[in-house]
DOPAMAR-279278 format. One record per residue (C-alpha): residue in three letters; residue number from 1; x, y, z. Coordinates in steps of 0.2 Angstrom, whole numbers. Layout:
{pado ALA,NUM,{X,Y,Z}}
...
***
This chain:
{pado MET,1,{-103,101,23}}
{pado GLU,2,{-89,115,22}}
{pado GLY,3,{-100,127,32}}
{pado PHE,4,{-102,115,47}}
{pado GLN,5,{-91,121,61}}
{pado SER,6,{-100,114,76}}
{pado LEU,7,{-110,99,81}}
{pado THR,8,{-126,111,83}}
{pado LYS,9,{-126,115,65}}
{pado ILE,10,{-124,97,60}}
{pado GLN,11,{-138,91,71}}
{pado ASN,12,{-149,105,65}}
{pado ALA,13,{-147,100,47}}
{pado ILE,14,{-151,82,51}}
{pado HIS,15,{-167,86,61}}
{pado GLN,16,{-172,98,46}}
{pado GLY,17,{-170,83,35}}
{pado THR,18,{-157,91,23}}
{pado LEU,19,{-143,79,29}}
{pado LYS,20,{-141,62,36}}
{pado MET,21,{-128,54,46}}
{pado PRO,22,{-120,43,33}}
{pado GLN,23,{-118,58,22}}
{pado VAL,24,{-108,67,36}}
{pado LEU,25,{-97,52,38}}
{pado GLU,26,{-94,50,19}}
{pado HIS,27,{-89,69,18}}
{pado TYR,28,{-76,66,31}}
{pado LEU,29,{-69,50,24}}
{pado LYS,30,{-67,59,8}}
{pado GLN,31,{-58,73,17}}
{pado ILE,32,{-46,61,25}}
{pado LYS,33,{-43,53,8}}
{pado ASN,34,{-39,70,-1}}
{pado HIS,35,{-27,75,13}}
{pado GLN,36,{-18,59,16}}
{pado HIS,37,{-1,69,13}}
{pado LEU,38,{-5,78,30}}
{pado ASN,39,{-2,61,39}}
{pado ALA,40,{-14,65,52}}
{pado PHE,41,{-23,48,53}}
{pado ILE,42,{-13,32,55}}
{pado GLU,43,{-29,21,54}}
{pado VAL,44,{-47,24,48}}
{pado PHE,45,{-61,13,54}}
{pado THR,46,{-70,15,38}}
{pado ASP,47,{-82,0,37}}
{pado GLU,48,{-85,1,56}}
{pado ALA,49,{-89,19,55}}
{pado ARG,50,{-101,17,41}}
{pado ALA,51,{-111,3,50}}
{pado ILE,52,{-112,15,66}}
{pado ALA,53,{-117,30,56}}
{pado ILE,54,{-133,20,50}}
{pado GLU,55,{-137,15,68}}
{pado VAL,56,{-135,33,73}}
{pado GLN,57,{-146,39,59}}
{pado GLU,58,{-160,27,65}}
{pado LYS,59,{-158,33,83}}
{pado LEU,60,{-160,51,77}}
{pado GLU,61,{-176,48,67}}
{pado LYS,62,{-183,38,83}}
{pado GLY,63,{-178,52,95}}
{pado THR,64,{-167,41,106}}
{pado ALA,65,{-150,47,100}}
{pado GLY,66,{-137,53,113}}
{pado LYS,67,{-129,70,115}}
{pado LEU,68,{-115,68,103}}
{pado ALA,69,{-125,60,89}}
{pado GLY,70,{-119,69,73}}
{pado MET,71,{-101,70,79}}
{pado VAL,72,{-87,62,70}}
{pado ILE,73,{-72,61,81}}
{pado GLY,74,{-54,55,80}}
{pado ILE,75,{-44,49,95}}
{pado LYS,76,{-26,50,98}}
{pado ASP,77,{-15,35,97}}
{pado ASN,78,{-12,33,115}}
{pado ILE,79,{-30,31,120}}
{pado CYS,80,{-36,12,121}}
{pado TYR,81,{-51,7,110}}
{pado ARG,82,{-57,-11,113}}
{pado ASP,83,{-52,-23,99}}
{pado HIS,84,{-42,-9,90}}
{pado LYS,85,{-24,-6,88}}
{pado VAL,86,{-15,7,100}}
{pado SER,87,{3,9,98}}
{pado ALA,88,{7,27,105}}
{pado CYS,89,{16,29,88}}
{pado SER,90,{30,18,94}}
{pado LYS,91,{38,2,87}}
{pado ILE,92,{39,-5,105}}
{pado LEU,93,{20,-8,105}}
{pado GLY,94,{20,-16,88}}
{pado ASP,95,{3,-22,82}}
{pado TYR,96,{-4,-22,100}}
{pado VAL,97,{-23,-23,100}}
{pado SER,98,{-31,-17,116}}
{pado PRO,99,{-43,-28,126}}
{pado TYR,100,{-53,-14,133}}
{pado SER,101,{-58,4,130}}
{pado ALA,102,{-53,19,139}}
{pado THR,103,{-66,27,150}}
{pado VAL,104,{-67,42,139}}
{pado VAL,105,{-70,31,123}}
{pado GLU,106,{-84,22,132}}
{pado ARG,107,{-92,38,136}}
{pado LEU,108,{-90,45,118}}
{pado ILE,109,{-99,29,112}}
{pado ALA,110,{-112,29,125}}
{pado GLU,111,{-118,47,118}}
{pado ASP,112,{-117,41,100}}
{pado ALA,113,{-101,49,94}}
{pado ILE,114,{-93,40,79}}
{pado ILE,115,{-75,36,81}}
{pado ILE,116,{-68,37,64}}
{pado GLY,117,{-50,32,67}}
{pado ARG,118,{-34,34,77}}
{pado LEU,119,{-23,49,75}}
{pado ASN,120,{-4,52,74}}
{pado CYS,121,{6,59,89}}
{pado ASP,122,{24,60,95}}
{pado GLU,123,{30,44,102}}
{pado PHE,124,{23,40,119}}
{pado ALA,125,{17,59,118}}
{pado MET,126,{35,64,120}}
{pado GLY,127,{38,80,109}}
{pado ALA,128,{32,96,104}}
{pado SER,129,{31,95,85}}
{pado ASN,130,{25,77,81}}
{pado GLU,131,{41,72,72}}
{pado THR,132,{45,58,84}}
{pado SER,133,{31,47,78}}
{pado ILE,134,{36,30,71}}
{pado TYR,135,{23,34,57}}
{pado GLY,136,{32,50,52}}
{pado SER,137,{29,69,54}}
{pado VAL,138,{11,77,53}}
{pado LYS,139,{11,92,42}}
{pado ASN,140,{2,108,46}}
{pado TYR,141,{-13,111,35}}
{pado ALA,142,{-9,130,35}}
{pado ASP,143,{8,127,28}}
{pado PRO,144,{13,108,25}}
{pado THR,145,{32,113,27}}
{pado LYS,146,{28,118,45}}
{pado VAL,147,{25,106,60}}
{pado SER,148,{8,103,67}}
{pado GLY,149,{14,105,85}}
{pado GLY,150,{14,90,97}}
{pado SER,151,{12,79,104}}
{pado SER,152,{-7,79,99}}
{pado GLY,153,{-2,84,81}}
{pado GLY,154,{-13,72,72}}
{pado SER,155,{-27,77,83}}
{pado ALA,156,{-25,95,80}}
{pado VAL,157,{-22,95,60}}
{pado ALA,158,{-38,83,59}}
{pado VAL,159,{-49,96,65}}
{pado GLN,160,{-40,111,57}}
{pado ALA,161,{-41,102,39}}
{pado GLY,162,{-59,97,43}}
{pado LEU,163,{-55,78,42}}
{pado CYS,164,{-68,76,57}}
{pado LEU,165,{-77,88,68}}
{pado ALA,166,{-68,85,85}}
{pado THR,167,{-54,75,92}}
{pado LEU,168,{-47,69,108}}
{pado GLY,169,{-29,71,113}}
{pado THR,170,{-19,71,129}}
{pado ASP,171,{-10,85,137}}
{pado THR,172,{5,82,149}}
{pado GLY,173,{14,99,148}}
{pado GLY,174,{4,107,133}}
{pado SER,175,{1,93,121}}
{pado VAL,176,{-16,99,117}}
{pado ARG,177,{-15,118,119}}
{pado GLN,178,{2,119,109}}
{pado PRO,179,{-4,110,93}}
{pado ALA,180,{-20,119,94}}
{pado ALA,181,{-12,136,94}}
{pado PHE,182,{0,130,79}}
{pado CYS,183,{-16,125,69}}
{pado GLY,184,{-28,139,73}}
{pado ILE,185,{-41,129,83}}
{pado ILE,186,{-47,128,101}}
{pado GLY,187,{-38,116,113}}
{pado LEU,188,{-44,113,131}}
{pado LYS,189,{-34,105,145}}
{pado PRO,190,{-46,101,160}}
{pado SER,191,{-40,101,178}}
{pado TYR,192,{-31,86,184}}
{pado GLY,193,{-43,74,190}}
{pado ARG,194,{-58,80,180}}
{pado VAL,195,{-57,67,167}}
{pado SER,196,{-52,49,169}}
{pado ARG,197,{-35,43,164}}
{pado HIS,198,{-40,25,163}}
{pado GLY,199,{-36,17,146}}
{pado ILE,200,{-23,31,142}}
{pado ILE,201,{-6,25,139}}
{pado SER,202,{5,34,152}}
{pado TYR,203,{19,46,150}}
{pado ALA,204,{19,56,167}}
{pado SER,205,{5,50,178}}
{pado SER,206,{4,66,188}}
{pado PHE,207,{3,77,173}}
{pado ASP,208,{-7,67,160}}
{pado GLN,209,{-24,73,156}}
{pado VAL,210,{-36,70,141}}
{pado GLY,211,{-41,85,132}}
{pado THR,212,{-52,91,117}}
{pado LEU,213,{-48,99,101}}
{pado THR,214,{-62,108,92}}
{pado LYS,215,{-67,123,81}}
{pado SER,216,{-81,129,93}}
{pado ILE,217,{-82,132,112}}
{pado GLY,218,{-99,123,112}}
{pado ASP,219,{-92,107,105}}
{pado ALA,220,{-77,108,118}}
{pado ALA,221,{-90,111,133}}
{pado LEU,222,{-101,97,127}}
{pado LEU,223,{-87,85,125}}
{pado LEU,224,{-80,89,142}}
{pado GLU,225,{-97,87,150}}
{pado VAL,226,{-98,69,142}}
{pado ILE,227,{-81,63,146}}
{pado ALA,228,{-78,71,164}}
{pado GLY,229,{-83,63,180}}
{pado THR,230,{-80,49,193}}
{pado ASP,231,{-72,33,187}}
{pado ASP,232,{-69,18,199}}
{pado TYR,233,{-54,14,188}}
{pado ASP,234,{-45,30,191}}
{pado SER,235,{-40,33,209}}
{pado THR,236,{-35,51,205}}
{pado ILE,237,{-51,56,198}}
{pado SER,238,{-62,70,207}}
{pado SER,239,{-79,66,214}}
{pado ARG,240,{-85,83,211}}
{pado PRO,241,{-102,84,201}}
{pado VAL,242,{-99,88,183}}
{pado PRO,243,{-108,104,178}}
{pado ALA,244,{-118,106,162}}
{pado TYR,245,{-104,115,154}}
{pado SER,246,{-113,116,137}}
{pado LYS,247,{-129,125,145}}
{pado ASN,248,{-119,138,155}}
{pado LEU,249,{-108,147,141}}
{pado ALA,250,{-118,163,142}}
{pado LEU,251,{-106,175,153}}
{pado LYS,252,{-115,184,167}}
{pado GLU,253,{-113,202,166}}
{pado ARG,254,{-100,208,178}}
{pado GLN,255,{-82,215,177}}
{pado ARG,256,{-68,202,176}}
{pado LYS,257,{-51,202,183}}
{pado VAL,258,{-37,195,173}}
{pado ALA,259,{-19,194,176}}
{pado TYR,260,{-4,193,165}}
{pado PHE,261,{14,191,169}}
{pado PRO,262,{25,206,162}}
{pado GLU,263,{40,194,162}}
{pado ILE,264,{32,185,147}}
{pado LEU,265,{34,201,136}}
{pado ASN,266,{53,200,139}}
{pado ALA,267,{54,181,138}}
{pado PRO,268,{69,175,126}}
{pado GLY,269,{62,169,109}}
{pado LEU,270,{45,177,110}}
{pado ASP,271,{39,181,93}}
{pado ILE,272,{36,199,90}}
{pado GLU,273,{19,197,81}}
{pado ILE,274,{14,186,95}}
{pado GLY,275,{19,199,108}}
{pado ASN,276,{9,212,99}}
{pado VAL,277,{-6,202,98}}
{pado PHE,278,{-5,198,117}}
{pado LYS,279,{-3,217,121}}
{pado SER,280,{-17,221,109}}
{pado SER,281,{-28,208,118}}
{pado ILE,282,{-24,216,135}}
{pado GLU,283,{-29,233,128}}
{pado GLN,284,{-45,226,121}}
{pado LEU,285,{-51,217,137}}
{pado GLN,286,{-48,233,146}}
{pado ALA,287,{-58,243,133}}
{pado LYS,288,{-73,231,136}}
{pado GLY,289,{-72,236,155}}
{pado ASN,290,{-62,221,162}}
{pado ILE,291,{-48,224,174}}
{pado VAL,292,{-31,218,167}}
{pado GLU,293,{-16,219,178}}
{pado ALA,294,{2,215,178}}
{pado VAL,295,{6,203,191}}
{pado SER,296,{25,197,193}}
{pado PHE,297,{28,178,193}}
{pado LYS,298,{46,176,199}}
{pado TYR,299,{46,157,195}}
{pado LEU,300,{44,158,177}}
{pado ASP,301,{62,153,173}}
{pado TYR,302,{60,137,185}}
{pado ILE,303,{45,131,176}}
{pado VAL,304,{52,121,162}}
{pado PRO,305,{67,114,171}}
{pado THR,306,{55,108,185}}
{pado TYR,307,{43,100,172}}
{pado TYR,308,{56,90,164}}
{pado ILE,309,{64,84,179}}
{pado LEU,310,{47,77,185}}
{pado THR,311,{40,71,169}}
{pado MET,312,{56,62,164}}
{pado ALA,313,{57,53,181}}
{pado GLU,314,{39,48,178}}
{pado ALA,315,{42,42,161}}
{pado SER,316,{57,31,166}}
{pado SER,317,{45,22,179}}
{pado ASN,318,{30,21,167}}
{pado LEU,319,{39,15,152}}
{pado GLY,320,{49,1,162}}
{pado ARG,321,{34,-11,158}}
{pado TYR,322,{39,-11,139}}
{pado ASP,323,{52,-25,140}}
{pado GLY,324,{49,-37,125}}
{pado VAL,325,{42,-50,136}}
{pado HIS,326,{24,-48,139}}
{pado TYR,327,{18,-39,123}}
{pado GLY,328,{24,-28,109}}
{pado TYR,329,{40,-28,100}}
{pado ARG,330,{53,-41,104}}
{pado SER,331,{70,-41,96}}
{pado LYS,332,{74,-55,84}}
{pado ASN,333,{92,-52,89}}
{pado ALA,334,{89,-58,108}}
{pado TYR,335,{96,-74,114}}
{pado ASN,336,{92,-73,133}}
{pado LEU,337,{82,-64,145}}
{pado GLU,338,{95,-50,147}}
{pado THR,339,{97,-47,129}}
{pado THR,340,{78,-47,126}}
{pado TYR,341,{76,-33,138}}
{pado LYS,342,{91,-23,131}}
{pado LYS,343,{89,-26,112}}
{pado SER,344,{70,-25,113}}
{pado ARG,345,{70,-8,121}}
{pado SER,346,{85,-1,112}}
{pado GLU,347,{76,-6,95}}
{pado GLY,348,{59,-3,100}}
{pado PHE,349,{60,15,107}}
{pado GLY,350,{64,30,97}}
{pado THR,351,{78,42,101}}
{pado GLU,352,{68,55,110}}
{pado VAL,353,{59,42,121}}
{pado LYS,354,{76,34,125}}
{pado ARG,355,{83,51,130}}
{pado ARG,356,{69,55,142}}
{pado ILE,357,{70,37,150}}
{pado MET,358,{88,39,152}}
{pado LEU,359,{88,56,160}}
{pado GLY,360,{73,51,171}}
{pado THR,361,{83,36,177}}
{pado PHE,362,{98,48,180}}
{pado VAL,363,{86,59,191}}
{pado LEU,364,{80,44,200}}
{pado SER,365,{97,36,203}}
{pado ALA,366,{104,36,221}}
{pado ASP,367,{118,48,218}}
{pado TYR,368,{107,62,210}}
{pado TYR,369,{90,58,218}}
{pado ALA,370,{90,75,227}}
{pado CYS,371,{85,82,211}}
{pado TYR,372,{68,75,212}}
{pado PRO,373,{61,80,228}}
{pado LYS,374,{69,97,225}}
{pado ALA,375,{59,98,209}}
{pado GLN,376,{43,93,219}}
{pado LYS,377,{45,107,231}}
{pado VAL,378,{47,119,217}}
{pado ARG,379,{31,112,209}}
{pado ARG,380,{22,116,225}}
{pado LEU,381,{29,134,226}}
{pado ILE,382,{23,136,208}}
{pado ARG,383,{6,128,211}}
{pado ASP,384,{4,139,227}}
{pado LYS,385,{9,155,219}}
{pado THR,386,{-3,152,204}}
{pado ASP,387,{-17,148,216}}
{pado GLU,388,{-13,164,225}}
{pado ILE,389,{-15,174,210}}
{pado LEU,390,{-31,166,205}}
{pado LYS,391,{-39,170,222}}
{pado GLU,392,{-38,188,217}}
{pado TYR,393,{-40,187,198}}
{pado ASP,394,{-53,176,188}}
{pado PHE,395,{-41,171,175}}
{pado ILE,396,{-22,172,169}}
{pado LEU,397,{-19,177,151}}
{pado MET,398,{-3,172,141}}
{pado PRO,399,{2,167,124}}
{pado THR,400,{0,148,121}}
{pado THR,401,{17,147,112}}
{pado PRO,402,{32,159,110}}
{pado THR,403,{33,156,91}}
{pado THR,404,{21,151,77}}
{pado ALA,405,{23,134,69}}
{pado PHE,406,{41,131,64}}
{pado ALA,407,{48,122,50}}
{pado ILE,408,{49,103,50}}
{pado GLY,409,{67,97,55}}
{pado GLU,410,{71,114,63}}
{pado GLU,411,{68,108,81}}
{pado SER,412,{82,96,79}}
{pado LYS,413,{94,110,73}}
{pado ASP,414,{90,122,87}}
{pado PRO,415,{87,114,103}}
{pado VAL,416,{82,131,111}}
{pado VAL,417,{66,131,100}}
{pado LYS,418,{62,114,109}}
{pado TYR,419,{65,121,126}}
{pado LEU,420,{55,136,123}}
{pado ALA,421,{40,127,115}}
{pado ASP,422,{34,122,132}}
{pado ILE,423,{37,138,142}}
{pado PHE,424,{20,145,143}}
{pado THR,425,{10,129,143}}
{pado VAL,426,{18,119,157}}
{pado GLN,427,{13,130,171}}
{pado ALA,428,{-5,125,171}}
{pado SER,429,{1,107,170}}
{pado LEU,430,{12,109,185}}
{pado ALA,431,{-2,117,195}}
{pado GLY,432,{-15,105,189}}
{pado LEU,433,{-26,119,182}}
{pado PRO,434,{-38,120,168}}
{pado ALA,435,{-32,130,153}}
{pado ILE,436,{-38,134,135}}
{pado SER,437,{-29,139,119}}
{pado LEU,438,{-39,150,107}}
{pado PRO,439,{-35,156,90}}
{pado VAL,440,{-33,174,88}}
{pado GLY,441,{-28,176,69}}
{pado ASN,442,{-13,174,59}}
{pado ASN,443,{4,181,57}}
{pado LYS,444,{10,190,41}}
{pado ASN,445,{15,173,34}}
{pado GLY,446,{-3,166,37}}
{pado LEU,447,{3,154,52}}
{pado PRO,448,{-10,153,66}}
{pado ILE,449,{-7,162,83}}
{pado GLY,450,{-15,156,99}}
{pado LEU,451,{-17,165,117}}
{pado GLN,452,{-21,155,132}}
{pado LEU,453,{-32,157,147}}
{pado LEU,454,{-29,148,164}}
{pado GLY,455,{-43,146,176}}
{pado ARG,456,{-46,141,194}}
{pado ARG,457,{-45,122,198}}
{pado PHE,458,{-61,114,192}}
{pado GLY,459,{-67,131,186}}
{pado GLU,460,{-70,124,168}}
{pado ALA,461,{-87,131,167}}
{pado GLU,462,{-81,149,171}}
{pado LEU,463,{-66,147,159}}
{pado LEU,464,{-76,140,144}}
{pado ALA,465,{-89,155,147}}
{pado PHE,466,{-76,168,147}}
{pado ALA,467,{-66,159,132}}
{pado LYS,468,{-82,161,122}}
{pado TYR,469,{-84,179,127}}
{pado PHE,470,{-66,182,123}}
{pado LYS,471,{-67,173,106}}
{pado GLU,472,{-83,182,101}}
{pado LYS,473,{-80,200,108}}
{pado VAL,474,{-61,203,111}}
{pado VAL,475,{-51,195,97}}
***
């Protein structure tokens, strides 16, 4: 089982009769047990998954199995799964059991994927290190003293350590791509509106997007092919047809134009080794006959402040529903309606979530509301400028993160690290564009490095094909 890095290899072995679906599942269950110290899974659906594995095997033998038969997948703990707990790794949701499944979950099940469990994440997806979870930090498989990245840290480590074949996460400002870079795997954030958000616990509704974490481009393409598309439950979803991403990964022979921002090379806090890999990749792309040019992006310093103003405002609004009255945690110290609200929210939310709610409330308050519309205007400028660049260039290349995975506990000591962690990922989120983080080797200490490609809106097919070429021919 150690050699299986993609669904294609697993399916081929099953079709050849050398492997059965229950064996695949048992391998992953054993891996999860052996790597509990990583704290990636917060719940494993052992008995349920075993029963489904037998059903999927029967379908495979009859030739009636879906596209994802053979895939064992985990889901982030902010994705609803009917009759299963979902907590967004927060005390405020307590032992809440979802009465319905997210659209993405329904689509996984329809294609015979086996959902093996729910994965640790930063509380309400707010964080870049997976240290704000009520269940504790997720540890990086490459070095357990280092963070996994966040907020989809459990999702990234589960794939990194081989605890399942693939996972779903959510990406608000880099929460799929950043942990993918820290863990040396592939993280894909689709265009906003490509994948339904129905059944996803909201952080910032105009940013949140479901993404995939895998070890192969093919698996990322197939998963997107399955989970993307129209949904009556999501008014922000695009009605564009979903291409057969997995069938169009062969890059058509033509010269590609790739842009990069020279300001990145002088960005404060950019790790020297990451900078060197970035420059080397530019040179290698050029050596392969591609046009790679520097394009100035004057809004780079405004990206993170704009992102935080907008997302904190949306978080303040979205998290108002968790009040200790309808469901979830209710303080035992409350004695009337007002104290129920105050104490339940004060005791139920963690420090980082409370900080973002308060800052968002501040931004939306009457005296300071001017900040919010100004941030929206800057967001439009960032989006328009990025779209303008992508009219002339096929892709934008940049590091995924300014540093490799930092030590657990380091973020709280150095807030600059926390600020910089999102500097390269939030542009795609502000502009609603697809982006993919690719592993490009390790630094001298053995920690993974990731580079990121941004593509045109709803240009996932071209992005995935170029990512495959980049991964196989360039790095």
